[in-house]
C-alpha positions as a Markdown table, in Angstrom:
| # | Residue | x | y | z |
|---|---|---|---|---|
| 1 | Met | 0.0 | 0.0 | 0.2 |
| 2 | Glu | 2.9 | 2.4 | 0.8 |
| 3 | Ile | 4.3 | 1.8 | -2.5 |
| 4 | Leu | 0.9 | 2.5 | -4.3 |
| 5 | Arg | 0.4 | 5.6 | -2.3 |
| 6 | Ser | 4.0 | 6.7 | -3.2 |
| 7 | Leu | 3.4 | 6.1 | -6.9 |
| 8 | Ala | 0.0 | 7.9 | -6.6 |
| 9 | Leu | 1.7 | 10.9 | -5.0 |
| 10 | Thr | 4.4 | 11.1 | -7.5 |
| 11 | Leu | 2.1 | 10.7 | -10.3 |
| 12 | Leu | -0.1 | 13.9 | -9.0 |
| 13 | Leu | 2.8 | 15.9 | -8.4 |
| 14 | Ser | 4.2 | 15.2 | -11.9 |
| 15 | Val | 0.5 | 16.2 | -13.4 |
| 16 | Phe | 0.3 | 19.4 | -11.3 |
| 17 | Gly | 3.9 | 20.2 | -11.9 |
| 18 | Gln | 3.3 | 20.1 | -15.6 |
| 19 | Ala | 0.1 | 22.2 | -15.4 |
| 20 | Ala | 2.1 | 24.8 | -13.2 |
| 21 | Leu | 4.8 | 24.7 | -15.8 |
| 22 | Ala | 2.1 | 25.4 | -18.7 |
| 23 | Gln | 0.5 | 28.3 | -16.9 |
| 24 | Asp | 3.9 | 29.9 | -16.3 |
| 25 | Lys | 4.5 | 30.2 | -19.9 |
| 26 | Pro | 3.0 | 33.4 | -21.2 |
| 27 | Asn | 0.8 | 33.4 | -24.3 |
| 28 | Ile | 2.2 | 35.1 | -27.4 |
| 29 | Val | 0.3 | 37.1 | -30.0 |
| 30 | Leu | 2.4 | 38.3 | -32.9 |
| 31 | Val | 0.5 | 40.8 | -35.1 |
| 32 | Phe | 2.7 | 41.2 | -38.4 |
| 33 | Met | 1.2 | 43.8 | -40.7 |
| 34 | Asp | 2.3 | 43.9 | -44.4 |
| 35 | Asn | 4.0 | 46.9 | -46.2 |
| 36 | Phe | 3.2 | 49.1 | -43.1 |
| 37 | Gly | 5.7 | 51.9 | -42.7 |
| 38 | Trp | 7.3 | 53.3 | -39.5 |
| 39 | Gly | 5.2 | 56.3 | -39.8 |
| 40 | Glu | 1.8 | 54.8 | -40.0 |
| 41 | Pro | 0.6 | 54.5 | -36.2 |
| 42 | Gly | -0.1 | 57.5 | -34.0 |
| 43 | Phe | 2.7 | 56.1 | -31.5 |
| 44 | Asn | 5.2 | 56.9 | -34.3 |
| 45 | Gly | 3.8 | 60.3 | -35.2 |
| 46 | Gly | 1.2 | 58.9 | -37.8 |
| 47 | Gly | -2.4 | 58.2 | -37.0 |
| 48 | Ile | -4.5 | 61.3 | -37.4 |
| 49 | Ile | -2.1 | 63.0 | -40.2 |
| 50 | Arg | -2.4 | 59.5 | -42.2 |
| 51 | Gly | -6.1 | 59.9 | -42.1 |
| 52 | Ala | -7.2 | 58.3 | -38.9 |
| 53 | Ala | -6.2 | 58.2 | -35.3 |
| 54 | Thr | -5.0 | 54.7 | -33.7 |
| 55 | Pro | -6.0 | 54.8 | -30.3 |
| 56 | Gln | -6.0 | 51.1 | -29.6 |
| 57 | Ile | -2.6 | 50.5 | -31.2 |
| 58 | Asp | -1.3 | 53.6 | -29.4 |
| 59 | Ser | -2.5 | 52.3 | -26.0 |
| 60 | Leu | -0.8 | 49.1 | -26.5 |
| 61 | Ala | 2.5 | 51.1 | -27.3 |
| 62 | Ala | 2.0 | 53.0 | -24.0 |
| 63 | Glu | 1.3 | 49.9 | -22.0 |
| 64 | Gly | 4.5 | 48.5 | -22.9 |
| 65 | Leu | 7.9 | 48.7 | -24.9 |
| 66 | Arg | 8.2 | 50.9 | -28.0 |
| 67 | Leu | 11.1 | 50.4 | -30.3 |
| 68 | Thr | 12.2 | 53.0 | -32.7 |
| 69 | Asn | 15.0 | 51.0 | -34.2 |
| 70 | Phe | 13.3 | 47.8 | -34.9 |
| 71 | Asn | 14.5 | 46.3 | -38.1 |
| 72 | Val | 13.6 | 43.7 | -40.9 |
| 73 | Glu | 14.5 | 42.6 | -44.1 |
| 74 | Val | 13.3 | 44.7 | -47.1 |
| 75 | Gln | 10.9 | 42.2 | -49.0 |
| 76 | Cys | 8.1 | 40.3 | -47.8 |
| 77 | Thr | 9.5 | 36.7 | -48.1 |
| 78 | Pro | 12.9 | 37.2 | -46.6 |
| 79 | Ser | 11.4 | 39.2 | -43.8 |
| 80 | Arg | 9.1 | 36.4 | -42.9 |
| 81 | Ser | 11.7 | 34.0 | -43.3 |
| 82 | Thr | 14.0 | 35.8 | -41.0 |
| 83 | Leu | 11.2 | 36.1 | -38.6 |
| 84 | Met | 10.3 | 32.6 | -38.3 |
| 85 | Thr | 13.8 | 30.9 | -38.1 |
| 86 | Gly | 16.2 | 33.6 | -36.4 |
| 87 | Arg | 18.3 | 33.5 | -39.5 |
| 88 | Tyr | 19.3 | 35.9 | -42.4 |
| 89 | Ala | 16.9 | 34.8 | -45.2 |
| 90 | Ile | 20.0 | 34.1 | -47.5 |
| 91 | Arg | 20.8 | 31.2 | -45.3 |
| 92 | Ser | 17.4 | 29.7 | -45.7 |
| 93 | Gly | 17.5 | 30.3 | -49.5 |
| 94 | Asn | 14.5 | 32.9 | -49.2 |
| 95 | Gly | 16.3 | 36.1 | -50.1 |
| 96 | Thr | 14.0 | 37.2 | -52.6 |
| 97 | Val | 10.2 | 37.3 | -53.2 |
| 98 | Pro | 9.6 | 34.7 | -55.6 |
| 99 | Leu | 8.3 | 35.6 | -59.0 |
| 100 | Gly | 8.0 | 32.2 | -60.8 |
| 101 | Glu | 5.7 | 29.2 | -60.3 |
| 102 | Gly | 8.2 | 26.8 | -59.0 |
| 103 | Val | 9.0 | 25.5 | -55.5 |
| 104 | Tyr | 10.2 | 28.0 | -53.1 |
| 105 | Gly | 10.0 | 28.6 | -49.3 |
| 106 | Leu | 11.5 | 26.9 | -46.1 |
| 107 | Val | 12.7 | 23.3 | -46.3 |
| 108 | Gln | 11.7 | 21.0 | -43.5 |
| 109 | Trp | 15.2 | 21.1 | -42.2 |
| 110 | Glu | 14.5 | 24.9 | -40.9 |
| 111 | Val | 13.2 | 24.9 | -37.5 |
| 112 | Thr | 10.4 | 27.7 | -37.3 |
| 113 | Met | 9.2 | 29.9 | -34.2 |
| 114 | Ala | 6.0 | 27.7 | -34.3 |
| 115 | Glu | 8.1 | 24.5 | -34.0 |
| 116 | Met | 10.2 | 25.7 | -31.2 |
| 117 | Leu | 7.0 | 26.9 | -29.2 |
| 118 | Ala | 5.3 | 23.9 | -30.1 |
| 119 | Asp | 7.9 | 21.8 | -28.8 |
| 120 | Ala | 7.7 | 24.1 | -25.6 |
| 121 | Gly | 4.1 | 23.2 | -25.2 |
| 122 | Tyr | 2.1 | 25.8 | -27.0 |
| 123 | Ala | -0.9 | 25.5 | -29.2 |
| 124 | Thr | 0.2 | 27.3 | -32.5 |
| 125 | Gly | -2.2 | 28.9 | -34.8 |
| 126 | Met | -1.5 | 31.2 | -37.9 |
| 127 | Phe | -3.9 | 33.0 | -39.4 |
| 128 | Gly | -3.0 | 35.3 | -42.6 |
| 129 | Lys | -0.5 | 35.5 | -45.3 |
| 130 | Trp | 2.5 | 33.0 | -45.3 |
| 131 | His | 4.7 | 33.6 | -48.4 |
| 132 | Leu | 7.1 | 30.7 | -47.5 |
| 133 | Gly | 6.0 | 28.0 | -49.6 |
| 134 | Arg | 2.8 | 27.2 | -51.7 |
| 135 | Thr | 3.6 | 23.5 | -52.5 |
| 136 | Glu | 3.3 | 20.1 | -50.8 |
| 137 | Gly | 5.1 | 20.1 | -47.6 |
| 138 | Arg | 5.8 | 24.0 | -47.6 |
| 139 | Phe | 2.6 | 25.2 | -45.7 |
| 140 | Pro | 2.4 | 26.5 | -42.2 |
| 141 | Thr | 0.8 | 23.3 | -41.0 |
| 142 | Asp | 4.2 | 21.7 | -42.1 |
| 143 | Gln | 6.1 | 23.9 | -40.3 |
| 144 | Gly | 4.8 | 23.8 | -36.5 |
| 145 | Phe | 1.3 | 25.3 | -36.9 |
| 146 | Asp | -1.5 | 23.2 | -35.5 |
| 147 | Glu | -4.0 | 25.2 | -37.7 |
| 148 | Trp | -3.7 | 27.9 | -40.5 |
| 149 | Tyr | -6.3 | 29.8 | -42.4 |
| 150 | Gly | -5.1 | 32.3 | -44.9 |
| 151 | Ile | -3.0 | 32.7 | -48.2 |
| 152 | Pro | 0.2 | 30.9 | -49.1 |
| 153 | Asn | 1.3 | 34.1 | -51.3 |
| 154 | Ser | 1.0 | 37.6 | -51.7 |
| 155 | Thr | -2.0 | 39.7 | -51.6 |
| 156 | Asp | -1.4 | 41.3 | -55.1 |
| 157 | Glu | -2.7 | 38.0 | -56.5 |
| 158 | Ser | -6.3 | 38.8 | -55.8 |
| 159 | Val | -6.1 | 41.1 | -58.6 |
| 160 | Tyr | -5.1 | 38.6 | -61.1 |
| 161 | Ser | -8.8 | 37.4 | -62.1 |
| 162 | Glu | -9.6 | 41.0 | -63.0 |
| 163 | Leu | -6.9 | 41.2 | -65.5 |
| 164 | Gln | -7.2 | 41.1 | -69.3 |
| 165 | Asp | -5.3 | 37.7 | -70.6 |
| 166 | Phe | -4.9 | 36.1 | -67.3 |
| 167 | Ala | -7.6 | 33.4 | -67.7 |
| 168 | Glu | -5.6 | 32.3 | -70.8 |
| 169 | Ser | -2.3 | 32.6 | -69.2 |
| 170 | Gly | -2.1 | 29.2 | -67.6 |
| 171 | Val | -1.0 | 30.8 | -64.4 |
| 172 | Ala | -2.7 | 28.9 | -61.3 |
| 173 | Glu | -5.3 | 31.4 | -59.5 |
| 174 | Ser | -4.6 | 31.9 | -55.9 |
| 175 | Trp | -6.7 | 30.4 | -53.1 |
| 176 | Val | -7.4 | 31.0 | -49.7 |
| 177 | Met | -6.6 | 27.7 | -47.8 |
| 178 | Glu | -7.3 | 26.1 | -44.4 |
| 179 | Gly | -5.6 | 23.4 | -42.7 |
| 180 | Lys | -4.6 | 21.5 | -39.7 |
| 181 | Lys | -1.3 | 19.8 | -38.6 |
| 182 | Gly | -1.2 | 16.5 | -40.1 |
| 183 | Ser | -3.2 | 17.0 | -43.2 |
| 184 | Ala | -2.9 | 18.8 | -46.5 |
| 185 | Pro | -4.4 | 22.1 | -46.4 |
| 186 | Lys | -7.7 | 22.6 | -48.7 |
| 187 | Lys | -8.6 | 25.1 | -51.0 |
| 188 | Val | -11.5 | 27.0 | -49.3 |
| 189 | Arg | -12.2 | 30.1 | -52.1 |
| 190 | Pro | -10.4 | 31.9 | -54.9 |
| 191 | Tyr | -8.8 | 34.9 | -53.6 |
| 192 | Arg | -10.2 | 37.7 | -55.8 |
| 193 | Leu | -10.9 | 41.1 | -55.4 |
| 194 | Asp | -14.4 | 40.3 | -53.8 |
| 195 | Tyr | -12.7 | 38.7 | -50.8 |
| 196 | Arg | -9.9 | 41.2 | -50.8 |
| 197 | Pro | -11.6 | 43.5 | -48.3 |
| 198 | Leu | -13.1 | 40.9 | -46.3 |
| 199 | Ile | -10.2 | 38.7 | -45.3 |
| 200 | Asp | -8.6 | 40.5 | -42.6 |
| 201 | Arg | -12.2 | 40.3 | -40.7 |
| 202 | Asp | -12.1 | 36.7 | -41.0 |
| 203 | Leu | -8.5 | 36.5 | -39.7 |
| 204 | Thr | -9.3 | 38.3 | -36.8 |
| 205 | Asp | -12.4 | 36.3 | -35.9 |
| 206 | Lys | -10.5 | 33.1 | -36.3 |
| 207 | Ala | -7.5 | 34.2 | -34.3 |
| 208 | Ile | -10.0 | 35.2 | -31.5 |
| 209 | Ser | -11.9 | 31.7 | -31.8 |
| 210 | Phe | -8.3 | 30.2 | -31.4 |
| 211 | Met | -7.7 | 32.0 | -28.3 |
| 212 | Arg | -11.1 | 31.4 | -26.5 |
| 213 | Arg | -10.4 | 27.6 | -27.4 |
| 214 | Gln | -6.9 | 27.5 | -25.8 |
| 215 | Ala | -7.9 | 29.2 | -22.9 |
| 216 | Lys | -10.8 | 27.1 | -22.3 |
| 217 | Ala | -8.5 | 24.1 | -22.6 |
| 218 | Asp | -5.9 | 25.8 | -20.2 |
| 219 | Lys | -3.2 | 25.6 | -22.7 |
| 220 | Pro | -0.6 | 28.3 | -23.6 |
| 221 | Phe | -1.1 | 29.6 | -27.1 |
| 222 | Phe | 1.0 | 31.2 | -30.0 |
| 223 | Val | -0.9 | 33.3 | -32.4 |
| 224 | Tyr | 0.7 | 34.5 | -35.5 |
| 225 | Leu | -1.5 | 37.0 | -37.3 |
| 226 | Pro | 0.2 | 38.2 | -40.7 |
| 227 | Tyr | -2.4 | 40.6 | -42.0 |
| 228 | Thr | -3.0 | 41.3 | -45.5 |
| 229 | Ala | -3.2 | 45.1 | -44.6 |
| 230 | Thr | -1.8 | 47.3 | -46.1 |
| 231 | His | -0.4 | 45.6 | -49.2 |
| 232 | Phe | -1.8 | 46.5 | -52.5 |
| 233 | Pro | -4.5 | 46.5 | -53.1 |
| 234 | Ala | -5.5 | 48.1 | -50.1 |
| 235 | Ile | -9.2 | 48.0 | -49.7 |
| 236 | Pro | -11.0 | 48.6 | -46.5 |
| 237 | His | -13.7 | 46.2 | -45.2 |
| 238 | Pro | -17.2 | 47.6 | -46.1 |
| 239 | Asp | -17.8 | 48.4 | -42.3 |
| 240 | Phe | -14.9 | 51.0 | -42.7 |
| 241 | Asp | -15.3 | 52.1 | -46.2 |
| 242 | Gly | -15.6 | 55.8 | -45.9 |
| 243 | Lys | -15.5 | 55.8 | -42.3 |
| 244 | Ser | -12.4 | 58.1 | -41.8 |
| 245 | Gly | -13.6 | 60.4 | -44.5 |
| 246 | Asn | -10.0 | 60.6 | -45.5 |
| 247 | Gly | -10.1 | 58.0 | -48.3 |
| 248 | Pro | -9.3 | 54.1 | -48.3 |
| 249 | Trp | -5.8 | 54.4 | -46.3 |
| 250 | Gly | -7.3 | 56.3 | -43.4 |
| 251 | Asp | -10.2 | 53.8 | -43.6 |
| 252 | Met | -7.8 | 50.9 | -43.4 |
| 253 | Leu | -6.0 | 52.6 | -40.4 |
| 254 | Met | -9.2 | 52.8 | -38.8 |
| 255 | Gln | -9.9 | 49.1 | -39.6 |
| 256 | Ile | -6.5 | 47.9 | -38.2 |
| 257 | Asp | -6.8 | 49.8 | -35.4 |
| 258 | Ser | -10.3 | 48.5 | -34.5 |
| 259 | Tyr | -9.2 | 44.7 | -35.0 |
| 260 | Val | -6.0 | 45.2 | -32.8 |
| 261 | Gly | -8.6 | 46.5 | -30.3 |
| 262 | Glu | -10.8 | 43.3 | -30.4 |
| 263 | Leu | -7.7 | 41.3 | -30.0 |
| 264 | Leu | -6.9 | 43.2 | -26.7 |
| 265 | Glu | -10.4 | 43.2 | -25.4 |
| 266 | Thr | -10.8 | 39.3 | -26.1 |
| 267 | Ile | -7.5 | 38.8 | -24.0 |
| 268 | Asp | -8.7 | 41.0 | -21.3 |
| 269 | Asp | -12.1 | 39.3 | -21.2 |
| 270 | Leu | -10.4 | 35.9 | -20.8 |
| 271 | Gly | -8.5 | 37.4 | -17.9 |
| 272 | Leu | -5.2 | 36.5 | -19.8 |
| 273 | Ala | -3.8 | 40.0 | -20.0 |
| 274 | Asp | -1.0 | 39.7 | -17.5 |
| 275 | Asp | -0.2 | 36.4 | -18.9 |
| 276 | Thr | 0.2 | 37.3 | -22.6 |
| 277 | Ile | 2.6 | 39.0 | -24.8 |
| 278 | Phe | 1.3 | 41.0 | -27.4 |
| 279 | Ile | 3.6 | 42.1 | -30.3 |
| 280 | Phe | 2.5 | 44.7 | -32.9 |
| 281 | Thr | 5.1 | 45.2 | -35.7 |
| 282 | Ala | 5.3 | 44.6 | -39.8 |
| 283 | Asp | 7.3 | 43.0 | -42.4 |
| 284 | Asn | 9.0 | 45.8 | -44.1 |
| 285 | Gly | 8.6 | 49.5 | -45.3 |
| 286 | Pro | 5.6 | 51.1 | -46.6 |
| 287 | Glu | 3.9 | 50.9 | -50.2 |
| 288 | Ala | 5.0 | 53.2 | -52.7 |
| 289 | Leu | 2.7 | 52.7 | -55.9 |
| 290 | Ser | 1.5 | 55.7 | -58.0 |
| 291 | Ala | -1.3 | 55.7 | -60.3 |
| 292 | Gly | 0.5 | 55.4 | -63.2 |
| 293 | Glu | 2.4 | 52.2 | -62.0 |
| 294 | Thr | -0.9 | 50.4 | -61.1 |
| 295 | Ser | -3.6 | 51.5 | -63.6 |
| 296 | Met | -5.5 | 53.1 | -60.4 |
| 297 | Thr | -7.0 | 56.2 | -60.0 |
| 298 | Val | -4.9 | 58.9 | -58.1 |
| 299 | Glu | -7.1 | 58.7 | -55.1 |
| 300 | Thr | -6.3 | 55.1 | -54.9 |
| 301 | Ala | -2.6 | 55.2 | -55.3 |
| 302 | Leu | -0.5 | 53.9 | -52.4 |
| 303 | His | 2.1 | 56.3 | -50.6 |
| 304 | Gly | 2.8 | 54.8 | -47.4 |
| 305 | Ser | 4.7 | 56.7 | -44.9 |
| 306 | Ala | 8.0 | 55.8 | -43.4 |
| 307 | Gly | 8.1 | 58.7 | -41.2 |
| 308 | Pro | 11.5 | 60.9 | -41.0 |
| 309 | Trp | 13.3 | 57.6 | -42.8 |
| 310 | Arg | 14.3 | 57.6 | -46.5 |
| 311 | Ser | 12.2 | 55.3 | -49.0 |
| 312 | Thr | 10.1 | 52.3 | -49.1 |
| 313 | Leu | 10.4 | 48.4 | -49.5 |
| 314 | Phe | 12.8 | 47.0 | -51.7 |
| 315 | Thr | 15.5 | 49.3 | -50.8 |
| 316 | Gly | 18.5 | 49.5 | -48.5 |
| 317 | Tyr | 17.3 | 52.6 | -46.7 |
| 318 | Glu | 16.0 | 53.0 | -43.3 |
| 319 | Gly | 12.5 | 53.5 | -44.8 |
| 320 | Ala | 12.5 | 49.9 | -45.9 |
| 321 | Leu | 14.4 | 48.4 | -42.7 |
| 322 | Arg | 12.6 | 50.2 | -39.7 |
| 323 | Val | 9.0 | 49.1 | -39.1 |
| 324 | Pro | 6.8 | 50.1 | -35.9 |
| 325 | Phe | 7.3 | 47.8 | -33.0 |
| 326 | Ala | 5.3 | 47.7 | -29.6 |
| 327 | Val | 5.2 | 45.0 | -27.2 |
| 328 | Arg | 3.0 | 44.6 | -23.9 |
| 329 | Trp | 3.4 | 42.3 | -21.3 |
| 330 | Pro | 1.9 | 43.8 | -18.0 |
| 331 | Asp | 4.1 | 43.7 | -14.9 |
| 332 | Lys | 6.9 | 42.2 | -16.7 |
| 333 | Ile | 7.8 | 44.7 | -19.6 |
| 334 | Glu | 7.8 | 48.2 | -18.1 |
| 335 | Ala | 4.9 | 50.4 | -19.4 |
| 336 | Gly | 5.8 | 53.4 | -21.4 |
| 337 | Arg | 9.4 | 52.4 | -22.1 |
| 338 | Val | 11.0 | 53.8 | -25.3 |
| 339 | Ser | 14.2 | 52.6 | -26.7 |
| 340 | Asp | 16.4 | 53.4 | -29.8 |
| 341 | Glu | 18.5 | 50.4 | -29.4 |
| 342 | Ile | 19.1 | 48.2 | -32.5 |
| 343 | Val | 16.8 | 45.2 | -32.6 |
| 344 | His | 16.2 | 42.9 | -35.6 |
| 345 | Ala | 13.2 | 40.6 | -36.6 |
| 346 | Met | 15.8 | 37.7 | -36.3 |
| 347 | Asp | 16.2 | 38.3 | -32.5 |
| 348 | Leu | 12.4 | 37.6 | -31.9 |
| 349 | Phe | 13.1 | 33.8 | -32.3 |
| 350 | Pro | 15.8 | 33.3 | -29.6 |
| 351 | Thr | 14.1 | 36.1 | -27.2 |
| 352 | Leu | 10.8 | 34.3 | -27.4 |
| 353 | Ala | 12.5 | 30.9 | -26.8 |
| 354 | Gly | 14.3 | 32.4 | -23.7 |
| 355 | Ile | 11.0 | 33.5 | -22.2 |
| 356 | Ala | 9.0 | 30.8 | -23.2 |
| 357 | Gly | 11.4 | 27.9 | -22.4 |
| 358 | Gly | 12.0 | 26.8 | -25.7 |
| 359 | Lys | 15.0 | 25.5 | -27.2 |
| 360 | Val | 17.3 | 27.4 | -29.9 |
| 361 | Pro | 18.8 | 24.7 | -32.4 |
| 362 | Leu | 22.5 | 24.3 | -31.8 |
| 363 | Asp | 23.2 | 22.5 | -35.2 |
| 364 | Arg | 23.0 | 25.6 | -37.3 |
| 365 | Val | 23.8 | 29.3 | -37.3 |
| 366 | Ile | 21.0 | 31.4 | -35.4 |
| 367 | Asp | 21.9 | 35.2 | -36.3 |
| 368 | Gly | 19.2 | 36.3 | -33.8 |
| 369 | Ile | 20.3 | 37.4 | -30.1 |
| 370 | Asp | 18.3 | 36.4 | -27.0 |
| 371 | Met | 17.2 | 40.0 | -25.9 |
| 372 | Ser | 14.9 | 38.9 | -23.2 |
| 373 | Gly | 17.0 | 40.7 | -20.5 |
| 374 | Phe | 16.6 | 43.8 | -22.5 |
| 375 | Phe | 12.6 | 43.5 | -23.2 |
| 376 | Leu | 12.2 | 42.8 | -19.4 |
| 377 | Gly | 14.4 | 45.8 | -18.5 |
| 378 | Lys | 17.1 | 43.9 | -16.9 |
| 379 | Thr | 19.6 | 46.0 | -19.2 |
| 380 | Gln | 19.0 | 49.0 | -21.1 |
| 381 | Gln | 21.4 | 47.8 | -24.2 |
| 382 | Ser | 19.9 | 45.1 | -26.6 |
| 383 | Gly | 23.3 | 43.6 | -27.2 |
| 384 | Arg | 23.0 | 44.2 | -31.1 |
| 385 | Glu | 25.4 | 46.9 | -32.6 |
| 386 | Gly | 24.5 | 46.4 | -36.2 |
| 387 | Phe | 23.5 | 43.8 | -38.9 |
| 388 | Ile | 24.0 | 43.2 | -42.6 |
| 389 | Val | 21.6 | 45.2 | -44.9 |
| 390 | Tyr | 20.6 | 42.7 | -47.8 |
| 391 | Met | 18.2 | 43.5 | -50.9 |
| 392 | Gly | 17.5 | 40.4 | -52.3 |
| 393 | Asn | 20.6 | 38.1 | -52.2 |
| 394 | Asp | 22.8 | 41.2 | -52.5 |
| 395 | Val | 24.7 | 43.0 | -49.7 |
| 396 | Phe | 23.9 | 46.5 | -50.0 |
| 397 | Gly | 25.2 | 47.7 | -46.8 |
| 398 | Val | 26.2 | 47.4 | -43.2 |
| 399 | Lys | 24.4 | 49.2 | -40.3 |
| 400 | Trp | 26.5 | 50.0 | -36.9 |
| 401 | Arg | 25.3 | 52.0 | -34.1 |
| 402 | Asp | 24.2 | 55.2 | -35.6 |
| 403 | Trp | 26.0 | 54.9 | -39.0 |
| 404 | Lys | 25.2 | 53.2 | -42.1 |
| 405 | Leu | 27.6 | 52.1 | -44.9 |
| 406 | His | 25.9 | 51.8 | -48.2 |
| 407 | Phe | 27.9 | 49.6 | -51.0 |
| 408 | Lys | 24.7 | 49.7 | -53.4 |
| 409 | Glu | 21.7 | 52.0 | -53.3 |
| 410 | Gln | 18.3 | 51.7 | -55.2 |
| 411 | Thr | 16.4 | 54.8 | -55.1 |
| 412 | Gly | 12.9 | 53.0 | -55.0 |
| 413 | Trp | 11.3 | 49.5 | -55.1 |
| 414 | Asn | 11.6 | 49.9 | -59.2 |
| 415 | Gly | 14.1 | 52.6 | -59.0 |
| 416 | Val | 18.0 | 53.1 | -60.3 |
| 417 | Leu | 20.3 | 51.1 | -58.8 |
| 418 | Arg | 23.8 | 52.5 | -58.0 |
| 419 | Glu | 26.9 | 50.7 | -57.2 |
| 420 | Tyr | 29.9 | 52.5 | -55.6 |
| 421 | Thr | 33.6 | 51.9 | -55.9 |
| 422 | Met | 33.9 | 53.5 | -52.5 |
| 423 | Pro | 31.2 | 53.2 | -49.8 |
| 424 | Arg | 28.8 | 55.8 | -48.8 |
| 425 | Leu | 28.5 | 56.5 | -45.3 |
| 426 | Tyr | 25.5 | 58.0 | -43.4 |
| 427 | Asn | 25.0 | 59.3 | -39.8 |
| 428 | Leu | 21.4 | 58.3 | -39.1 |
| 429 | Ile | 21.1 | 60.9 | -36.1 |
| 430 | Asn | 22.2 | 63.8 | -38.5 |
| 431 | Asp | 20.9 | 62.7 | -41.7 |
| 432 | Pro | 17.8 | 60.4 | -41.2 |
| 433 | Gln | 17.3 | 60.7 | -45.1 |
| 434 | Glu | 20.6 | 59.1 | -45.9 |
| 435 | Arg | 21.8 | 62.0 | -48.2 |
| 436 | Asp | 25.0 | 63.5 | -47.0 |
| 437 | Asn | 28.0 | 61.1 | -47.6 |
| 438 | Val | 30.2 | 61.6 | -44.5 |
| 439 | Leu | 33.0 | 58.8 | -45.6 |
| 440 | Phe | 35.5 | 61.6 | -45.1 |
| 441 | Pro | 36.7 | 62.3 | -42.5 |
| 442 | His | 34.9 | 59.4 | -40.8 |
| 443 | Thr | 36.9 | 56.7 | -42.4 |
| 444 | Trp | 37.1 | 55.0 | -38.9 |
| 445 | Val | 33.4 | 53.9 | -39.2 |
| 446 | Pro | 34.2 | 51.2 | -41.9 |
| 447 | Lys | 37.0 | 50.0 | -39.5 |
| 448 | Ala | 34.6 | 49.6 | -36.8 |
| 449 | Ala | 31.3 | 48.3 | -38.8 |
| 450 | Leu | 32.8 | 45.9 | -41.3 |
| 451 | Pro | 34.3 | 43.2 | -38.9 |
| 452 | Gln | 30.4 | 42.3 | -38.6 |
| 453 | Leu | 30.3 | 41.9 | -42.4 |
| 454 | Gln | 33.8 | 39.8 | -42.4 |
| 455 | Glu | 32.5 | 37.5 | -39.8 |
| 456 | His | 29.1 | 36.9 | -41.7 |
| 457 | Val | 31.1 | 36.1 | -45.0 |
| 458 | Leu | 33.2 | 33.6 | -43.5 |
| 459 | Ser | 29.8 | 32.1 | -41.7 |
| 460 | Leu | 28.4 | 31.8 | -45.2 |
| 461 | Arg | 31.5 | 29.9 | -46.3 |
| 462 | Lys | 32.0 | 27.5 | -43.6 |
| 463 | Asn | 27.8 | 27.0 | -43.8 |
| 464 | Pro | 26.5 | 27.4 | -47.4 |
| 465 | Pro | 23.0 | 28.9 | -47.8 |
| 466 | Ile | 20.4 | 26.5 | -48.9 |
| 467 | Pro | 19.8 | 26.9 | -52.6 |
| 468 | Ser | 16.7 | 28.7 | -53.4 |
| 469 | Gly | 13.9 | 26.3 | -54.4 |
| 470 | Ala | 15.8 | 23.3 | -53.0 |
| 471 | Pro | 13.6 | 20.4 | -52.7 |
| 472 | Asp | 12.7 | 18.2 | -49.8 |
| 473 | Pro | 14.1 | 16.3 | -48.1 |
| 474 | Tyr | 17.0 | 18.7 | -47.4 |
| 475 | Lys | 20.0 | 18.5 | -45.2 |
| 476 | Pro | 23.2 | 20.7 | -45.3 |
| 477 | Ala | 26.2 | 18.9 | -46.0 |
| 478 | Gly | 27.9 | 17.6 | -42.9 |
| 479 | Lys | 24.8 | 17.9 | -40.7 |
| 480 | Lys | 23.6 | 14.8 | -39.1 |
């Protein structure tokens, strides 16, 4: 009998110990906007001057940490690859947005943020744009997500069916898809212009449903919510159409803010506010499409805002790299704190692993830095002094502290490319528009900044990048 009682006690302690451990893990909600510039939200000086106030997003920033120097890669696919893996996108073979119809995306060998958190005991749900694979074995539910509803590629594909000659082109139509881990996702409906204004409403509803279900099951959850807003074509939901009185962009700002407010309200209603890390950020700099480039009217042209920074997506300028960032975790992350320390999207993987008790892979190069101490206020330094600036698969420059070296410059997403025999150097404090080359007399800056590039190049030689479009099963040479 004593042996049985001892076994029973051990079992009970094990069960309750696991439950307590699960409760200690914070829920994580990651809102990831699409082509949403630094200067769009009110907390970065946008909001009403962009067509509509953003009180919900601004409150989120006021209740947590706001980063003014949060950086990403400058195109959709590489930015999402970096976020999910904690690695430069060049390493995973996803340095550029795919334009062809072949295989692309993350090979199964890569470990995603969702896989890391699932292994740590999280329920994982994704609702939105993936852009990291559209073929068998490359969908979100193949890469650590328990469930997914959204689009595999980009929102501009919603326009295809309206265009002349598309039907006879032989190009596959884009679909909204839904799936669960362990089975192939199914096509739900064609992704056309009729659904373009409606999809983010459905993504929000499905994210809320997921949170409610996991809260009822008393399981920590990770919600990855990569909205389709504000990627071209930026068309507001009918509930917000005309609501701002300032055109479609203002309407969409109201819509985004309202949906974020619903997510926060749900977390509050579930009594999970103190147990949830909520992150609001974006994949790259703003839209920059004129009416002449899109056959749109002048009124519906897309001129996003990068705030004080130069240019837009698909460049190496700060306007492409810096995006809005706010994170809230009541009583853990200091409210109202603002920092201009350099942080990169690749840092979120090891940072969230550090907070959630996840494991960072040791068999590959992880470029991200665990910033959990910085986020939680234990240190005022992020630990990152800079990073390599890629545009596609090309090194465009190096960012180091308040300085930026440019080897190549592209004036805009479809602009002129210039390559220099001597790098151009900008001081980002004195010259946020990156126009005044101050290499002389500051030739000491390259000496300080370039060792990180040398280290990076050596790392790529030692650990060659995964070829773009590599099929599965894939395993780097020399890896077990």
